[in-house]
C-alpha positions in Angstrom: 81.5 -112.3 11.9 83.4 -114.6 9.5 85.0 -117.5 11.0 88.3 -119.2 9.7 90.9 -121.6 11.0 94.6 -121.3 11.6 96.5 -122.9 9.2 100.3 -121.9 10.1 102.1 -120.5 13.0 105.6 -119.1 12.8 106.5 -117.3 16.1 104.3 -114.0 16.3 103.1 -114.7 12.5 100.0 -116.5 12.0 98.2 -117.4 8.9 94.3 -117.9 8.9 92.2 -119.3 6.1 88.7 -118.2 5.7 85.8 -119.3 3.3 85.7 -117.7 -0.1 84.1 -114.0 -0.1 84.6 -113.9 3.8 88.5 -112.4 3.7 88.7 -109.9 6.5 90.3 -106.5 5.7 93.8 -105.5 6.2 94.3 -104.3 9.8 91.1 -105.9 11.0 91.3 -107.8 14.3 91.0 -111.6 14.5 90.4 -113.2 17.8 91.7 -116.9 18.8 89.8 -118.3 21.7 90.2 -121.9 23.4 89.2 -121.9 27.0 90.3 -125.4 27.4 93.9 -124.3 26.6 93.3 -120.8 28.4 94.1 -119.2 25.0 92.8 -115.5 24.2 94.8 -114.1 21.4 94.2 -111.1 19.2 95.9 -111.1 15.8 95.9 -108.2 13.2 95.7 -108.9 9.6 98.8 -107.7 7.8 98.5 -109.1 4.6 96.1 -111.0 2.1 98.0 -114.2 0.8 95.6 -115.5 -1.6 93.5 -118.9 -1.6 91.3 -117.3 1.0 94.1 -116.6 3.6 95.5 -113.9 5.3 98.7 -113.3 7.4 98.5 -111.8 10.8 100.8 -110.5 13.5 100.0 -111.4 17.2 99.6 -109.1 19.8 100.8 -111.5 22.4 102.6 -115.0 22.7 101.5 -117.6 20.4 102.5 -120.3 22.8 100.0 -123.2 22.9 98.1 -122.2 19.5 97.9 -125.0 17.0 96.7 -125.5 13.6 93.2 -125.9 13.1 91.9 -123.7 16.0 88.9 -121.4 15.1 89.8 -117.8 14.5 86.8 -115.1 14.3 87.0 -111.9 12.4 86.2 -108.9 14.6 85.0 -107.0 11.7 87.1 -103.9 12.8 90.5 -102.8 13.7 92.1 -103.0 17.1 90.6 -100.0 19.3 91.5 -98.3 22.6 89.5 -96.2 25.0 90.0 -92.3 25.0 88.9 -89.4 26.6 89.1 -87.9 30.2 88.5 -90.9 31.8 91.7 -92.7 30.4 94.2 -89.9 31.8 96.5 -91.4 34.4 95.6 -95.0 33.3 97.9 -97.5 31.8 96.7 -99.8 28.9 98.1 -102.6 27.0 98.1 -102.3 23.2 94.8 -103.9 23.0 92.9 -100.9 25.2 92.7 -103.1 28.2 93.6 -101.6 31.6 96.7 -103.0 33.3 97.1 -100.6 36.2 95.0 -102.8 38.8 92.4 -99.8 39.0 89.4 -101.4 37.5 87.8 -101.1 34.4 88.0 -97.9 32.2 85.6 -95.0 33.0 85.0 -94.2 29.6 83.1 -96.2 26.8 84.4 -94.3 23.5 87.0 -96.2 21.6 89.0 -95.2 18.7 90.9 -97.5 16.4 94.6 -97.6 16.3 94.9 -97.4 12.8 93.3 -93.8 11.8 94.6 -90.6 9.9 96.9 -88.6 11.9 95.4 -85.1 13.1 96.2 -81.8 10.8 99.2 -80.1 12.2 97.0 -77.2 13.5 95.0 -79.7 15.5 
């Protein structure tokens, strides 16, 4: 996985710079973790800025985020659990259960950005 660094934060918008040739794709998830500051943030790439940088949208508060923090490309879009095991459950936008009923009973996950089913389906 490619690792970059945070270069700018403007509210929920985060710019991340990567090494040449390691730019993540649009809609890829990027994780920014810092255990010492209790920061575990996922951002989604929305735009390529040029100069090996991307603009991403945060999926939670950016409070405590600072320039220079390491950001790791997940190599895939944000995904959520699907299937019968998710029925009656409540998940956040990252697919993490928030209903205090323990882990999800399903292991199958689908990306949140995918083609819509046909009208017949």
